[in-house]
N, C-alpha and C positions, 0 to 999 in steps of 0.2 A: 556415453558418447553423444555429442551433439553435432548437428549438421546444418550448415547455412543459417545460423542464428544471427540476425541483424536487427539492431534497434538503436534508438537515440534517446538520451536523457538530457533535457535542456536545463540550464540554470533556473532555479525557482520552480521546478516541476517535480512531481513525485511519480515514479513509475512503479506500478504494482506488478511483481513477477509471481505468477501462479502456475500450478501444474500438479499432477499427481506425484506421489512418492516415486523416486527413481526416474523422473522425467528428464532431468538434466539441468535443473535450476542451480544447484550448488556447483556443478561443473562449469556452467556459464559464468557464475560469479567468480570462481577461481581463475578463469581465463581473463576476465575483466580486470582482475587485480594482479595479474602476472604471477600468480602462485603456480599455475601450470600454463604451458604455452600451447596455443592451437597449432594443429598440423597445417592448416591453411587459413588465410584471412589475416586481418589486422585489427588490433584494438587501438583506438585513438582516444586520448583523453585531452580535453581542452584544445582540440584541434591539432594535436601532435601525437605521433606514435608513443606508446608507453615508454617511459624512461625512469631511472632511479629518482630523478628530481620530482616525480609526481607523487611519491609515497607520502610525503609530508602534507599533501593536499587532500588525502583520502582518509576517511574514517570507516572502519569495518567492524561490524559486530557479527562474528561467525556463529553458525549453528552450534558448533562444539564449543562450549564455554571453557575458559581457562584463565584463572587468576592465581596469583601467588598466595596460597592459603595462610601463610604465617606472617605476611605483611599486614599492617593495618590499612584502612581504606585510604587515608591521606597519602601514606608512603607509596601505595600501589599506583595511585593516579599521578603523583609527581614523577615517579619512575617512568611510567608509560608515556607521560607527556614529554619527558626528556627524549625518549626514543623517537618521538615525532618531530624533534628538532627544536623544542622549546628550551630556552635558557633556564637556568635554575630558578631565578626569580619569576620568570613567566610561568614555569611549570607549577610553582607553589601557588601563584595567584589564580591561575586557570583551574587548578584542582579545587581550591577553596571555593571559587565562584560556582563551579559545576556541582560540587557537593551541596552547596546552599540551594541552588536552583532545583535540584532533584529531591529536596527535602531530607537529605541525609546528614545534616550538620551534627545532630546529636550522636550519630554513629561513626563519626569520622575517625575515632581512635580505636574502634573495634578491629580485631583481626578479621580477615576475609572469612576464615573458617567459622567464625561466630555469627555470621549473617544468615538470615533466612534466605530461601530461594529467591523470593521477590527482591529483597535488598541486594543480593548478589547480581541479579539481573540489572538493576539500576546502576550498579557500579560498572558493569560491563558496558552499559550504554554510555555512562559518563566517560569511560576511557575512549570510546569511539568519537565523541563529539567535543571533548574539552579543548581541542586545538582548532576549533571552528573550521572543519574541513569544507572544501568546495564540492567534493563528491562524497556522499555518505551512503554506504551499502549496509543494509540491515537484514539479517536472516532471522526471522521470527522474533522481532524485538519485544513483543508484548507477552511472550511466553512466561508464565509464572506470576504475572502482575495482577493485583486485585483491581476492581473497577476504578478506584480513586487514582491509583498510579497509572492505569491505562490512560485516563484523561490527562494526567500530568504529562506523561510522555508525549501524547499527541500535541499538547500545547507547545512543548519544547521543540518538537520536530517542525511544527508549523512556524515557529520563530526562525529556525534555521532555513526553512524553505523561503520564507519571506525575505530573509537576508541574502538570498541568491544561491543557496546550496542546491545542487542536483541530488535527488534522493532516489535510491533503488530500494524497494521494500519487498522482500520475498516472504510470503506468508500463506498459510492455509485458511486464514480467517477472512473470508470473502466480504463480510460486513465492513471490516476495516478498510479493505481495498476500495469498496464503494464510497465509504465516508471520506477517505483521506487522499486517494490517488487521482491524478489527472489522466494518466494513461494506464493501460493494462497490457501486459505481455504474457501470453499463455504458451507454455512449452509442454509438449507431449511426445514421448518416444524420441526425445532429442531434437525435435523440430518445432519451429514456431507455427502454431495453429491459430493464433488470434493475436492481433496487435493493433492498437488504435486508441483514440480518445474514448474514455469510458462511456460518455453519453452517446457517441456514435455507435459503439459496439452494442449497447443496449437497444438503441433504435433499430439496428440491423436485425436483431433477433426478436423484435416485437411481433406478436402473433395476431395483431389486428383487433384486439379488444380495447374497449373504452371504459374508463372508470368514471362514473357519473354520480353526483349527489344532487338530485333535483326533486322538487316537490311542487305539484304531483308529477310523477313520471308518466308521460303519455303511453297508452297501451300499444301503439304501433309507431315504430320509427323506421325510416328507410334503411334497408340493408342489414338490420339487426335480426339475428336468427334465434337468440336466446338471451335471457336476462337472469343473472344470479345475484341474489341478495347477499352482500358481504358485511352487513351490519351498518357500518358508517357510510357505505356507498353501495352502488350496484355496478356489476360488471356486465357490459353489453358485448356480446360476441358477434362480430361482423361476418357476413357471408363472403368467403374468399377474400379478394382484394378490394372489397367495397370501400369507397371513399368515406371519410368520417365527416366531411364538411356538411353534407345534407342532414346528418344527425343533429349537429349543432344548430343548424338553421331551423330544423323542425322543433327543437326544444325552445328556441327563441320565439318562434311564431306561436307556439302553444300557450305562451304566457306563464309557464311555470318558472319558479325561482331556482336558478342554477347556481349552486355553491361550488361545484367542482366539475371540471370536464378535462379529462387527462387521457392521453394515449398510453395504454398500459405497456410497460416494458418489463421483461423478466429480470429477476435478481441475477447478479453475476454467478451465484452458486448454481442456479438452474442452467445457465449458459454453459458453465464449466462441465456439468454432468452430461448435458446433451452432446458436447463435443467429444468428451472422453469415451462415452458409450458408442458414439457413431464410428470412432476410429478403432474400436476393438473387433 
């Protein structure tokens, strides 16, 4: 069950949807796609309430995979393309182009049941993107992919984003959210507990530390209570809400060579753990 979940995905942007198992992510996606209907509220796509005409504009990769095992790759994509409204010639051309783009050309005549897990995942992705959707909803799209195909898929999704597609990415892989998404939506116990631009979210959870690579580092800096050597840099922990400007000024006045000066922000995974633990 979800309650009062509200968010926006703009064209050309990627929204990362995260949350613990059972938090309500899949339920939210199913309501977004009209698979189930909400008891209250409204889903609006492209400025209008959801209607049957929207289906051909949407690409969906569900968490539960499902392909016709006895069809070959090309037949599968041509059939699924036709279900999205592509004419026969369009479906053939789109299937061939998508197979080529995902590096699956040599496997195009294989039956789905003959594919490895990673290959099957790429075909599922191909089915979701071959009709060039305006809204693309992906539930754990990188599952089962090796590093080479993870990079390939990110490139393909970036192309769709740059072409104006709005993308919703549901995943537990926080590093991919940080690398790929513009905004993040965190759901816990069926409610939105975090929503915003990724950079703003990380700044809001910053703990006041500074990452500095400077040589030589002065022994005394205003507001700094401890210094930890992190190898390539040093982490300066500030006293409470002490401003960071005086530290930078002191470094400049000391005459040391500053190669890096950065306000530390925690990784998304740490923010995720903090919020979930706090709400238990």
